[in-house]
C-alpha positions, 0 to 999 in steps of 0.5 A: 731988029738985028745989028751986025756989030762985027763979023768975019766969015768962018771966024765969027763975031758979035751981033745984037738982037734989039727986038724980035727973034733970030735963028742962028745956024753956023753949020760948023765951027767958027774960029772966034765964036759968035756972040749974040747980045740982047737987052736980056742976055748974052748968048755965046755960040760955038758951031751950033744951031739955036733960036733966041728971042721973045716968047709970048707970055714967058720972056726972052727964051733960047732953044738949042737945036744942035751943039751947045750954047752958054747963056749969061744974064743977071750975073748967072750963066747956064749951058744948054745942049741940043733940045734944051732951053732957058727963059729969062722972065725980065730984063736983068733976070737970071736964066732958068735952069736948062730944061728939055722943052716939050716938042709942042713948045719947041715947034711953036717957038721954031714956027716964029722964025720960019 
């Protein structure tokens, strides 16, 4: 379930991911940025491409395909670059340290939103 809280074209806004998985590709800079809220984390976006959502057997995961993303949860924040991901094992938990995902794991995660 995805809810658009507020959004202006070329400027950005806030969306809420209540459940499932979402792929975001801004194709350029948004003057006000984009925030994706979920029960697990807040993902702050600036001109990037990433996937966020439930990853079976792991929790809530974020994988960056292009650009940079900040993920805040459980009173902690991590910054991710292209090819890196993080996982929050449970609601209220902290994001794991950024790590380069294996091609196999990244492909499985991407395939969930194709």
